[in-house]
Each structure stands twice: as C-alpha cells, then as structure tokens.
N, C-alpha and C positions, 0 to 999 in steps of 0.2 A: 796565655798559653795553658795555664793551670786549670782555668775554669772548664774548658772543653774536656780536659782530662778527667776531672771529677764527674762530669755529666756522662762521659763515655763509660766510665767505670760503673756508674749507677745504672745505666741501661743494661749493661752486660750482666750485672748481678741480678737484676729483675728477670733476665732471661734464664737464670738458673746456673750459670757457669762462673768461672773465675774471670778476673779482669785481663789476664794475659800480660804480655811484655810491653805493649805500647804505652800504657799509663806509667809503668815503672821507668821506661826510657825517658819519657817526657819529664817525670819528676827529677831524675838525675840531671837532665839537661838544664832544667830551670834552676836547680840548686847550684849546679856547677857554674852556670852563667852568672848567677848573682855573686858567687865566690870570686870568680875572675874579675868581675867589675869592681868588687870591693877591694881586691888586692891591688888594682891599678888606680884606685881613687875615683873611678867612674869618669875620669877625664876632666872633671870640674868640681869645685867645692859645692856649688849650688845643687848639681845633680846628685852628689854624694849625700847631701842632707835630705833631699827628696826621697831617694831610695832607702836611706837609713831610717827614715821616720815613716813616711807614707807607704813605702814598699813593705816594711814590716807590718804596718797596719792592715794593708790589703791582704797579705798572706794570713795573718791571724783572723781577719774577717772571713776569708775563704774557709778556714778551718771551722769557724763557728757555724757558718751556713751549712757546710758539709755534714757536720755532726748533728745539726738540728734536723736536716732533711732525712738523714738515716734514722734518727730517733722516731720521727713521724711515720716513716715507711715500715718500720719493723715493730712487731708487737711482742718482742721477747721481754724477759725480765731484766735484760741489760739496758733497756730503753732509758731509764733515769740516768745511768752512767754517761751515756753519750750526750744526753741533754745537759748534764753538768759540765762535760768537756766543752760543749758549745758555749756555755756561759763563761767558762774560764778563758777560752779563746777570745770571746767578745771583750772581756776585761783587758786582755793584752792589746787587742785592736784599738780600743778607746785610749789606752795609755799611750801607745805609739802615736795616735792621731793628735792627742794633746801636746805630746813632746814635739811633733812636727809643727803644730800651730805656733809654738814659741819660736822654734829655730827657723822655720821656713817662712811663715806668714808674718810674724811680728819681728823676725830677724833680731832676736835678743836671746841671751842665755836663759836656760830653764831654771827658774828659782828652786830652792830646796828648803823646805818641802814644797811640792806643787800638786795640782789635781792629778797629774800623771802618776805621781807616787801612790795616790789613793787607788787608782785602777790597777796599777802593778801589784799592790799589796793584795787586792781582791782576786788576783789570778790563782794563787795557790790554794785557798780553801775549797772552792768548787772542785778543783782537780783532786784534792785529797779525798773528799767525800765520794767523788766518782770512782776512785780506786777502791774505796771501801765497798761500794755497790758491786764492783766487778769481782771482788774477792769471794772465795768460798767461805760461807758462814760457819763458824764452829757450832757443833751440836751440843756442847756441854758448857757449863760455867767455867770449868778448868780450861777449856779451849779458848774462851774469850779472855780469861786472865793471861794465859800464855801469849795470846796475840798482842795484848797491850804491853806485856813485858818485853816481847821481841821488838816491838816498835821503839820502846824506850832504850833497849840495849843498843839498837842501831843509832837512834837519834842522839843518845847520850855519848856514845863513842865518837860520832862525827862532831858533836859539839866540843868534846874534849880536845880532839885533834885540831879542829878549826880555831878554837880559842887559843890554843897554844901557838898556832902558826900566825894568825892574823887578827882575830877578833879582840884579843886582849889589848892590842895597840889601839884598835878603834874605840874601845870602851873607855879610854882614858880622857876622852872629850878634849883633845888638844885643839883649842881654838874653835870648837864647834859648840853650837847651842844644844840644849837638851833635845829638842825635836829632831835636829839633824843627826845627833848621835843615836837616838832611838830608831830613826829611820834606817841608819846604817846597819844597826843590829837586826832590824826586822827582816830585811831581805835575806841574809844568810840563815837566820833561824827558821824562817818559813821554808827555805830551800832544804834545810836539814830535815824538817818534818816531812816534806814531800819525798825526799830521797828515802827516808825511813819507811814511809808507806810503800814506795815502789819496791824496796828490797824485801820488806816483811810480807807484803801481800803478793808479790810476783810468784812466789813459790806455792801459794795457796789458791791460785785462781781457779775458777770453775772450768769444767770441760764445755766450752761453748765456742764462740768465734775466736779461736786461738790466734789465728793470723792477725785479725784486726786488733785484738787486745795486746798482742806482743808489739805490734807497730805503734799503738797508742802509748804504751809504756816506754818504748824507745824514744818517741817524740818528747815525752815529758822528761825523760832522763837527759836528752840533749839540751832541753831548755834549762834544766837545773844546772848542768855543766856550764852553760854560757852565763847563767846568773852568778855562779861561783867565781868564774873568771872576772866578771864585771865588778864584783864586790872586792876583789883583791886590790889592795892599795896600789900596787905597781901598775896595774892596767887601768884602774879608775882615773888616776891622775892624768893619763894620756889618752883617755877614750874620746873619740869623736864619732858622730853618727855617720854611717855608711862605711865603716871600717870592716875588717875581716870578721870581727866578732859578731856583727849583725848577720853575716851569712849563716852562722849556726842557728840563730833564732829563726831566720827565714826558712832554713831547711826543716827545722822542728815543726813550724806551723804547716808547711806543705805536707810533711809526713803525717801529721795529725789529720789533715784534710783527706789524705789518701787512706788512712787506717780503716775506717768502717767499710769502705767499698772494696778494699783489696783482699777479699776473702777467696779462699780456694774451694770451699764447699759451703752449702747452705747452713745457716745457724740452726741449732736444734729448736724444736718447738718448746712451748711452756712445760709440757709434761716430759720428764726425763725418759729417755729411751733406755730400757733395761736390756742387758744382753751380756754375754760372756766377755770378760776382759782378760787380756793376756796377763799372766802372773809374772810380770817383769817389773822390778823396782825402778822407777824413773830416776834420772840423775837429779832432777829438781828436788825430789824428796830427800836425797842425801844432802844437797846444799841447804835445804830448809833446816835439817837437823844440825848443821854446822853453823847456822846463822848466829846463835848467841855466843859461841866460842870465837868466831871471827870478830864480832863486835867487841868482846872483851879484849882481844888482841889489839884492835885499833885504839881502844882506850888506853891500854898499856903503852902503846907507841907514843901517844900524846904526852903521857907523863914522863916517859924516858927522854923525849925530845927536850923537855925543860931541864932535866937533870944533866943531860949531855952538854947542853949549851951553857950550863952553869947558872941558869936563871933560878930565881926563887920560885918555888912551886906556887902557882896562883890558887887562891881559895876556891875559885869557880872550878878549876880543874880537879882539886881535891874533892870538892863536894860532888861534882858530876861523876868522878871515878868511883867514889864510894857508893853512890846510888846505882851505878851500873853493876858493881860487884854484888850489891844487895839484891838487885833484880835478877842477876844470874843465879844466886843462891836460892832465891824463892822459886824461880822457874825450875831449877833442878829438883827442888823438893816436891813441887807439884807433879813434875814428870815421874819422879820416883813413886809417889803415892798412886798416880794413875797407872803406872806399870804394874805395881803390886795388885791393884784392883783388876786390871786386865788379865794378869796371870792367874789370879784366883778364879775369875769368870771363865777363862779358857780351860782351867782344870775341871771346873764343874761341868762345862759343856762336853769336855772329852769323856768324863766319867758317865755323863748322861748318854752320849751316843755309844759308848762302849757297852753300857748296860742294854741299850736297845739292840745292838748287833748281837751280843752274846745271848740275850733272852729271846731273840726272834726264832720262830719255828722255821723260817726260811733260811737257806744257806746262801751266804753272800760270798762270792768269789771274785777276785780281781786277777785278770789274766794280762800278761804283757803282750806287746804286738807279736812276739814270737809264739804265743800260745802257751807259755809256761805260767803256771799259777803262782802269783806273788803272795796272795792272802786268801785264806779260807776261814770263815767264821766257825766258832765252836759248835754250831748247830749241825755240822757235818757228821758228828759222832752219832747223833740221834736219828738223822735222816738217812745217811748213807752207810752207817755202821763203820765208819772209818774216821780216825783222828784227823784233826785239821793239820797237824804237823806232818802227818804222813802224805797228805795231798799236796802240801806246799812244795814247789819245785818240780812237780810232775807235769807232763804235757797233757793239756786238756783233750787232745785227740786220742790219747791212749785210754781215756776213761769212757769214751762214747762208743756205742755199738757200731761195728763196721758198716752195717747196712744203713745207718742213719748219718754216718760221718760226711758223706758227699753232700747230702741235703743241708746239713748244718753249715759246712764250709761255704756252700753257695749262698746261703742266707746271710752269713756274716759278711761275706765280700759285698753282697748287694747293699747291706745296711751301711757299711763303711763308705761305700761310694755315693750314697744318698746324702743330700745336704742336711746337716744337723738340724736346721730350723724346720725343715719339712718333715723329718722323721727322727724325733729325739730318741725314741725307743723302738724296740722290736721284740717279738715274742717267738721263742723257739721251743719246740717240744721234741725230745729224743729219749733214747734209753741210755741209762747211766749205770756203770758197774758199781755194785755195792761191795761192802767188805766181805760178804759171804760168797761173792762170785755171782750173785743173781743180778739180773738186769731190772732196774727200776725205771718206771716212766717218770720223767722229770720235765717240768715246765719252767722255763726261765724267761725273765724279763731282762733284756740286754740294753746297756747304756754305754756310751763312750766314756773313756777315762784316760786322759794324758797319753793318747795314742793307742791305748789298750782297750779293754772291755771290762765292765762290771756285770756279773751274772747274779741276779736275785732269783734263786732256784727253790722249787718246792716239789715234794714227792706227790705225784698225782696217780700213782699206780692203782689205788683203790677206785678213783674216779674213772680211769680208763677201763678197769675191769668191769665196773658197774655199767658203763656205757656199752661195752661189748656185750655184756649180759642182756641189757635192755634191747640192744639191736637184735641179738639172737632170739630173745623172747618175742620180739615183734614179728619175727619172720618164721618162727617155729611153733609147732603145736606143743602146748605145755604138758600134755599127757604122754605122747609118744616121742617127742623131740624130733619129729620129722618136719620138713618144711611145710608151712601152712599154705592156704589158698593164695595169699598175696605173693609169697616168694615163688610158689610154683608157677603162677601166671607170669611173673617176671622172667623165670627161666624159660618158659615157652616162648615169650616174646624175644628173648635173646637168641633162642634156637632158630627162630624164623627170620632173623636179621643177620647182618654181618656176612662172614664167609660161608655160613650154612644156609643162607637164603636160597630158596629154590630147590633145596634137597627134599624130594618127595618121599624119601625113606624115613623122615622124621615122623614119629607117631606118638599119640597121647592115649593112655589107657585109663579109663575110669572104672574103678573097682568098688563094688558094694557087697557087703557081707550079708548073705541070705540067712534068715533065722536068728539074727542077732537080738531082735526084740524079745524073743522067747528066752534067751539067756538072761537078759535083764529082768524079765518078769519072774522067772523061776529061781534064779540064783542071786539076784541083786546087782546093783550098779557096781559094787566093788569087784565082783567077778567079771562083769562086763568090761570094766577098765583094764583088768589084767589080761583078758583075752585080746583086747585092742592092742595092748603093748606087745604081746607075743606076735600078733599078726603083723604089726609094723616092723618088728625085728625080722620076720621071715621075708617081708617085702623088700626091706633094705638089703638083706643078704642075697636076694635073687636078681637084683638089677646090676648092671655093669658099673664100673667106677665112674664113668662119665655121665651116666644117666641119673635121673632124679626121681626119688620116691617121696610122696607127700600124703598127708592126711588133710582132707578138705573139710571134715567136720562129721560128727556122729560116727557112723560106720562106713563112711565114704573115703576111699583112698584113690590115689592117682599115681601114674608113673609116666615119665617122659623118656622115650627111647629115641636117642639121637640117630640120625641116618648115617650110613657109611659111604655115601656118594655113589652107590650102585645105580646103574641105569636100568637094571632088570626089575621093574616094578612088581611083577608077579612073584619073582623069587623073594623080593623084600617083604611082600605081604605074607607069604608062607612063613618066612622067618619070624616076623613079628607075631603072627598067629600062634606059632609054636611057643614063643616066649609067653604069650598070654595064657595058653593052655597050661604051660608049666607053672605059672603063677597061680592059676585057678586050682590046680592040683595041690600045690604047696599050701595055699591058704585053706583048703578044705580038709587038710590032715587034722586029726584030733588035737585038742589043746588040753594041757594038764593045768588045771586051775584049782587051787585049794584042795588038792587030793582027789578032785573029780575030773573025769574026762568029758570035755565039751566039744560039740561039733557044730560048725557052720559051713555054709557053702559060699561061693563067690560068683557074682555076675559081673562080667567084664565087657565094657564097650571100647572099641578101638576106632580111632579116626586118624587118617594120614594127612600130612601137610600137602597143600596144593599151591600152585603158583599164585601169589598175591593174597593168600588167605591171612587173616589176622589171628592173633592169639585168642581173642574172644570167640571168634567163629570156630576155631579148632576145638576149643574146650566145649563149646556148645554141641558140636557134632559128636564128640566122644560121650557127652552126657546123654544125648538122644540115643546113641547106640547102646549105652548101658541100660537105659530104661526099656529099650526094645528087648534086651537080653532078659531082664526081669519079667517083662510081660510075656515072653516066649517060654517061660517055664523055669527060669532061674538056673543057677549053676551051669552057666554056659558062656561062650564068647561070641560077641556079635560085632561085625565090622560095619562101620557107618556106610550108608548108601543115601544118595540124594532123595529118594522117595520117602525116607523117614520124615522129611519135613512136612509131608501131607498126611501123616498117619495118626493124627491126634496125640502128639506127645504131651508129656506132663506139663512142660513149661507153658505151652500154648493153652492147655486146658485151664491152668491156673489163671492165666491172663483173662480167659473168657469168664472165669468165675468171679473175677474182680469187678466186672461191669455191673452186676446186680448190687454190689456193695453200695455204689453211689446212686443207683437208679431206684432201687426198691426201698430205700430208707431203712435197711437192716444194719446200717453202721451205728455203733454205739461207742461211747467214750467212758472209760473207767479211770480211776486215779488210785495210785498206790502211795501211801505216806512214806516220806523220807524222814527218818527218825535219828536224833542225836544219840550216839552210843553211850554217852556219859549220863545225860539227864533224862533220856527218853522223850524229849519234847519233839513235836512235829515241826520240822524246819522247812519242809516243802512237800509238794505232791507231784508225782510223776504221772503224766497223762499216758494212757495206753489205749490204743484203738482196738476194737474187737468187731468181728463180723458174726452175726447170729444167723445161722443157716435156716432154711425153712423147716428143718427137723428140730430146731431149738438148740443146736450145738454152738457154743461160743468157741471160735477158733483162736488159738494163741497168738500173741504178738509176732512171734517168729514166723508162723505160717502166714499171717496176714501181711507181714513185711515182705516175704518172698513173693506173694501175690502181687503186691503193689509195685515193688521195685523191678520185677521182671517183666511187667506188662506195660501197656500204653498209658493207663490212667495214673501214672506216678505223680505228676504235678497236681492233678485235680484231687487225688487222695490226700496229698500233703497239705494242700490249702484247706481242704475240708476239716482235717484234724486240727490244724492250727487255729482256724477260725472258731471252732467250737470250744477248744481249750481256753482261748483268750476270753471268749464271751462268758463262759462259766466262771473263770477266775475273777473277772470284773464283777460278776454278780455276788460272788463270795466276799469280795472286798466291801461291797456296799452293805453286806450283812455283818461286817465286822471281823471277818476271817482274812487277815492280811498275810496269807501264806503264798509264797511264790509257786508257780506251776512250771514244770519242766516238760518240754516237748522235744521228742527225738526227731531230728530232721537230717536226712543224708546231706553230705557236702554238695553232692550233685544237685540236690533240690534247692539249695540256697542260691546256686548260680544258674538255675534253669532259665533259659532265655524267654520261655513262654510265660514266666511269672513276672509281673510288673516289678521294677526294681524297688519301689517304695511300698510294696504291699504290706510288709510287716509293720512299717512305720505308720501307714494309714490305719491299719487294724488296731494298733495301740491307741491312736488318737481317737478313733471311732468309739471305742468302748471305755476310754478314759482309764486304762490300766496304769497304776502308779509305776514310777521308776523302780527297777529291781524286782518287779513281780513276775517277770518272764525269764526263764532260763532255757536256752536252746542247747539241747544235747546233740553235739556234733557227732554223727555216726562216722565210722571208719571210712575215710575218704577214698574215692576211686583214684587209682594211679593216674588217670587221665585228667583229673581235676587240677587246674592251675592254682598253686599255692599263693601266687601273687594276687590273683583275683579273689581268692577265698579270704586272705588276710585283709584286703581292702574292704570287703563286705562285712567281715566281723568287726573291724574297727568302727565302721559306720554304725553298726547296731549297738556297740558298747556306748557310743556317745549318747544314745537314747536311753541308757540305763538297762539294756538287755545284758544279762550275764551269760557267759559261754562255758559249757561243760564239755569235756572230751570223753565221750562214751566208749566203753570197751577198752579202757587203757590197760596195756599189758598184752594185748593180742593183735592189734592192728599193725600193719607194716609202716604206717606213717606216724606212729606215736612220737618218736623222737623228733622228727622234723616238725610236727605240729607243736610240740613243747617249745621248740626253738623259735618258731616264726609266728605262731598264732597267739592272739590275746586270750589265753585260757584262764578261767577263774576257778573251775572245779574239775577234779580228776575223778572219773567214775570207773572203779575197778571192774574188770570183766568178770562175769558170773563164773566162768571156768576156773579162775584163780580162787574165788571165794569158796567154791564147793569142795576143793581139796586142801584148803589151808590148814585143816586140823590133822588130816591123815598123812599128807605128803610133806616131808621135811623140805624137799626141793621147792615145792610151791610156797611153803612158809617163808623161805629165804627170799624167793622172788618177790612175794607180796610185801614183805618187810622193806625190801629195797625200793620198791615203787612208792610205798607210803613215805619213806624217808625223802625221796625226791619231791613229793608233793609238799611235805613239811618245809623243806629247804627253800622251795620256790614260793612259800607263803600261800599255797592254795588249799582249799577245802578238799576233802576226800570223801567219796561216797562208795560204799561197797554194795554191789548189786547181787541179790540172791542170798542174803543172810537168812537162812531157813531154820537153824538150830541155835540154841544158846551157846554151844561150844564155839561156833564160828564167831558169834558176837564177842565173847570174852577174848578170843585170840586176836581178832581185829582191833579191839580197843587197846589191848596191850601193845600192839604195834604202832599205835598212834592214829588209827583211822577215826575220823570225826563223826561220820554219819553212815547210815545203812538203810536198805530197804529189802524186804523179803518176808517170807512167811513166819519168821520169828516174831514179827510185829503184827502184820496184817497182809492179807491178799488185796488185790485190786477191789475198790469199792465203787458202787454207783454214787450219784450225786447226793442222794438223801442220806445214805449211811456215812458218806464222807463228812457231811456237815455235822453229824452227830459225833464223829471221831474228833473233828476240829474243835467242837465245843468242849470236849473233855481235855484235849490239848496234849496228852502225853501217853506213852505206852510203858509197860514195865520193862525194866532192864535189871540185870543182877545187881543187887544192892539198892534198888529203887523201891518206891512204894506205890507207884501208880497202878491202877487196876487195868487188866487187859481189856481190850475192846475188840469185838468181832461184830462187824456189820451194825455198829451202833449199840450193841448190847454188852453189858458187863458180864464177864465170865465168872464162875465161882472160883474162889481162891485156890481150890485144890486142883483145878484144871491146868494142863501144861500151857505155857505161853506160845507154843508152836501152833499157829492158826492155819487151818486148811483154807485153800483158795475157794473161790466161788465154784459151785457145783457145775460140772461140765467141762472144766479146764483140765487137760491131762497134766500129770506131774512134769515139772521141769527137771531135766537131767542132763548130764554132760554127754550122753550118747543115746541115740535112739535109731531104730532101724528105718531106713528110707522106705516110705510106703510105695506099694505097687501102684502105678498110675491106672486110672480107669480106662477101660477099653470100650 
C-alpha cells in the first residue's frame, strides 16, 4: 500500500504540484494499521515476529529506495543529503533483515553482539552527515566554531542527563562482557550525537525544500526517540519483536520515504534566487539563540538529579558538565567579539552612508504614505534654500506647484499600483517651491520604501531654461527674435487644419524690403541689422494678437492673418488688402539708425487659403505674388492669381537655370579648410559646389543650393557633388593627405527614393576611401522627413565609418530632436550665430550655451563663417574646437588645396604658422583675414532679395 503512495507522490511532483491529501491519508492509515496490529500482538507470535523484523526491513528499504530515486531525479545541491539518508535507511533495512533471519528463519535468539548490531550502528553516521549537508554552512571561522560548540552543548547536556538516568548503570558491566557493554553504550551515544545534530542544525537549515527537510528531520527524531526507549533498561528487558515500539520505527521509515516527495512547491535551482525578504525575525532564529542556554539548563538538571537522589556525583557527569560550561563560556566570548566587530563595522557603514547622503548634491527625501516628509538630507539647504529641519514634517503636496500637483499625484498612484518587479523606480519632474518663494524645476527619481516613497531630487532649472532657450532659438530668428521659416510654416500648417480648416479668409503675406541692399552697401551691415530689427518691431506691433509675424531670411518677412469665418470672400479680400497696405506704409516710414534717417520700401504678396491647399502651396503662392509685386515696380501690394504660375516666376527660372549645371559641365567643386582653433592644423575640408555661368561668374553655395533644392534635378545634383567629392578625397589619400572631406546633403536627399539605398556604400567601396574620411553634413531637415527612417539610414552609414555632422546648429527647428534621436558626431554652428558673436551679448550667450551642449555630449564643434580674428578668439574662449571661414582661407580649387594641405596649418593667435592663400605664403605684415576667390559676393547676414528676370 505504501509503494503506490510513493510512486503517486513522485508522479505528481514531476507534474509541478504538491502531493495532495491522498498520500498523507495512506501514510496515516499504514502507520495506524501497524500500530493497531502491534498493540494486539498481530494475532499470533509468528506473525508478530515477521512484522516486527521483516516489516520494519521493508519499510526501511522503501525509505532507502524513495530517497535514492529522489536524489537521482533532482539536480539540487541537496542531492548528497538524500543519498546519505538512503544509505542510512538501507543500513536499518539490513539490520532488521538480519534480526529477522535469526528470529524467524533460524528460530533462535539474536546473539549479542551480532551482524545486525553492525548495520544498526552504521545507521546514525550517514544520517548525521546528511544533516550536515542540509544545514546552512557558516561563512566565517567563528561560525564553524560556534556550530561545533552548539553541537557539543546539546550532546554533552544530553549525555549528562542520560548518564545520570540510565547509562551509569549500564556502564558498570554487571554480568556483561566488554563488547556487550560497549555496544550498549554505543547505541545511546550515537543517538545523542544524532539528536545534537538535529537540534543544532534544524535552526540553521537552508531555504530550500523546507517541507521535505522538516519531514525528514521529524522521521529521524522519531527514530532516535524509539532508540532511546529501546536502550532503556526497563523496556529492553521486556522487548519482543512486533510490539508497539516497532510501530514507531515503522512510522519513522514511512515518514522518511514520504519526505522528499511531499513538497508543496518546487525546490529552488542551484543558483539562489535573490529578492526582497520580509523584515520579520523568525521564531527559529530566537530558538537558535536560546540553544546554548537550554543545553546548559539540561546539564544542570542532570547534576541536580544526582544531588537530589543523594547519589555520589559521577566523574563522567562532572567532566561532561565542566566541558559544557567551558564550551558555553567560549561560545559567549566568541559571540561577544563577533558582536563588537559587527558593531564597529555597522558604525563605519553608517558613517560612510551618512557622509554620502550629506555630501551628495542631490536632495534625498523620505515621505510617509500620508505624504508627510519624514527625512530630508542636508543638501536641501544648498538646492532649495531651505533647511532640512524646516521641511521635515511638512506635506509634500504643499511644496509642489499647483499646476503640477495633479500630474504628480497621478504618476505616484500609477507607480504604486504597478508591480515592484516590473517598475522598481519612476521619474517625476515638477516645480518645487524654494526658500525665496521662487519655483525651481526639480527632477526626482522615486522608489518605494516601507509603504512610503524615497525621492532622490536634483535642481534642473538651468537645464530646463537652456532647453527652452534652445527650443526658442531653433524656432526664432536670432537677429529680430521673430519666428523663423520653420515655425512660420508650422503655424500656417496648423491654421489650415483643425477647426480653421476650410476658412478661406486665412491669408499669408510675403514682405520684402526694397532698397535694403543699398543700405547695406552705403552704411554697412551693422546699420542694416538695426534697420531689420526696427522693421520687425513695426511688423510685430501691426499684426493682431492671434496672427504671426516672421522673418524668413535676409530682408524677407511674412505674416499669417487668420480668418474670421466670414463667408463674404470679397469683403475679406478688401480687409486683408487694407492690412497689407497699412503694413506697407508702416514699413516704408523713415528709420532712425545711428543718427541717420534711412528709407526703404516694401513689396508685399498676398495669398488666400483655398479648400484642400497645403501649407507649402500657400507659401509658394504668396512668394510668387511678392515677386510679381517687385517685378511690377516695387513698393506695392499684389494678390496671388493662378495665372502667375505661367508668368516665368523666379523659382521656375532658377529651376530652369539648374539644368545647364549638369548638362554643360559648368559644375565645379571647391574645398574650404576646417581648421583647429587652438593649433591651426587642418582637420578636414568642406566641399562646396559652384556653378560658373557663361559670363564667368561663380554663384555662391546659397544661390546654387536654392537652385538645386527648389528644382527637379535635386537628386542628380546631390549625387554629382558626392561622387566628385569622394573621388577627389580618395585621390588625395593616395597622395598622402588623409584629411576627411565633409559634404552637405539635405536630409531629404538621404532618403530620396530615386537614389539607390546603397549608393554611398558602393561609392566608398569603388574609390577605396578609408573609414572616417567622409563626413556628411546633415542639412536642416524638412518637417516632412521621417526621423525614424533618417535615424536608421544614419546608423547604417556610421557602421561604415561615415561620420555625421549637424549643419546649421542653432537655427533649425529640428536641432533638439536631432540631438536626441540621431547619431551626431559633429555640431556645426550656424553662420548667423558666428557673425554676431562679438558684437551681440545675446548671441554670445546663445553660442556659449550651444558649445557647452556639444562639449557635454562629447561632440566636436565647428563654427561656420569665422571671418575675423576677434570671432576666432571669442569662439575659442567658449570651447569651440574648429572653424572655417575667411580668417583662414576661402574655398580653394584642387591644386591650391593640395598646397595648403602640404603646409598643414594656418596661423592662429599665439601660433607661428604662416598664412596660406591659394597655395602662396603671405608676407608677415599682411592681415590673416583672407579674401575669397574673385567673383564671389561677400557673405552677410542680410541681403536684398534680387528682382527676378522678366
């Protein structure tokens, strides 16, 4: 009946669950049936002998087989323990079988000593070693010593008590031979050792198969109890096989057979599972601490028994008692030293962590579940301007900005509801009241702590301010602080969507200042900049609060006039035209600049929204109307009409002019050196495409870029420029000039569907350009470009050794998003920032902030348009690493570039290199400011829009 029970338990454990109640019921029925049979003598003496000998042998054999099968099936570190329990049970089975051989088969008394005694004596040692395997191993030498002392305290105490009660009588050898007396003492002594191991190790067992280990310990304890009763002189003289005492051994064997399979949960793997444990002191820990004192009490009881009975105190009792007391004293001394060492270590760790908390620049706060602050680190005084004692006891909600409180409470509730294993921390950013009453931007890392929360907070006000400034700079013109083209385009897109979609009263005004180029030529660019600032202020003051005024670049402005929902289109056109005329008159009023009175006029083009029109089409229509106003005599307002599409506008003329660039071979590629601002060494060369007209004029990169990007040949032009730049760079590498070349490519060009995906890769392979020799200057991306596709494309290029530079940093609308998502290596400052970095304190601060971002992100920085030494000195002081511009050299053709590369460096303040111009050394008395190639107009921050050809 027991064998199917073990097999059933084994099958269920393999299926991953507990054994259930059925095996336990069968175990109780089998043990109870044996006990009932033993109590009534089994009905006959022969059956009693068989059940008392071979019945016990079968039960012990079943325990041996069960433990052996479990040890083979499980690969845990407890496998040797169960194997030793199997050996121990096998010894018991063999001993009972030999005992039965004498009593049942041979029908004669068992001799003393006999082979059965040998097997019975071999039962205890494997069980003792198995308990040692199950026990949690001490980690220090002191722990091992204390474990041995605990075992002796328990064993010595039991020996004292048992010697006083029974063993002293047995040791007198009354009528017994020496082997018989030794055997009589061996059984109780081994049982005492086994009991000592059970008691000493039970409270130190590992966190493993607790149910199985507890059951096995209970089985061994029951066996020891039966052995103790058997060795008692009163019971041993009247013992016969098959009596009630055998029921205890039988139940112990069945319990050990059931122990390994009677688990409630799977055994842990070899690697310990780490996780949070409840901070509750178990009862077993308290019992383990009381073990030596209980042992000493038992030893004392043994000695008192002899005194009370009036017996002479036995030498064994005195010796054992003294050793127990000595072991207790030694153990207490070890524990005292260990406690002193632990106290010292704890004090050191406490001081260490206190220093970390107090010296941290972050504020550490602990809040109770009610939101009341229990602890605030001393850093609060430096971060918040408030003492920690002042904050302790206050409610956290009273310190958070009311507009942020709802969001913070929602995030905290969501975080507390999430499983700790899935989300151990969260991050919250809000405004926090400082000691001066100001609101600081605070970022906090939040963790759980005993039902409350731990806030690790830091002041990020400067970072938030810088991010807002960068976002503002990316969307606004640095000179006039009006929205730039990107933000204006976004505002137009918003006006054409949402609830205003279909409002035909929405209009866009393109404004150009006539005669502005003359102001620049006669009075200088400083006067021109001041005029633009005043014009922007007049434009901003003239539009309504909901409308948008913007500067698109140079002397071009724009205004978005939102519709009022009127259905009378003619009245709306008259109203907008009146607004445009008023703006024209306002902008044409005299400007007071540097004590002089300057005059310019304004040409304005107006385009109205239509059903289904896009933002790009509306802006193009307003641009065409503005060019028609300039072509019609300037200083006038022109409304867009569809026939303007066929009147040879400027954009289409430029696109037409771009076709000869590729067809007639008038395309040429120049290179401008990128120079280190500290040592003057040439770090790279920037490729710049030019178009030489039939009249011999070299058009500037900005002009050529507008031609290519607004017309159809964009992809062909970009491929042509890249191919020639890579080919020339590879040739320079073969000549020994390993200088990277940077090529400006619009983001839209990198994702052009008409360009083969692996064109750049194949181009690098074709010419054998080494890794790191090509730098792609990513132009300010189109809002319609997918950042996901662009990021994927750039990551693929970087794997080939292509470096990525963000061109025009500080002016484009996507600069912040690009820094966050794209793999950027180099930040190239916009020319507009560099030109005013010396004169304008505002631009100086903006540029310094941008360079600090580049330095913090570990990126190189390149300043475009470094034309005078003062700009170089200012940029170098801010931490800019490289620059390009007329302060070093203008764009060079291939022959002059190689001469410059051979020399390798340009003069910088404090340097000694000779200046180079077109491959020739300049005299030392000449200024290092080098003019550009003849034919190129000067680069400036503002220039008048040219009148289109008619």
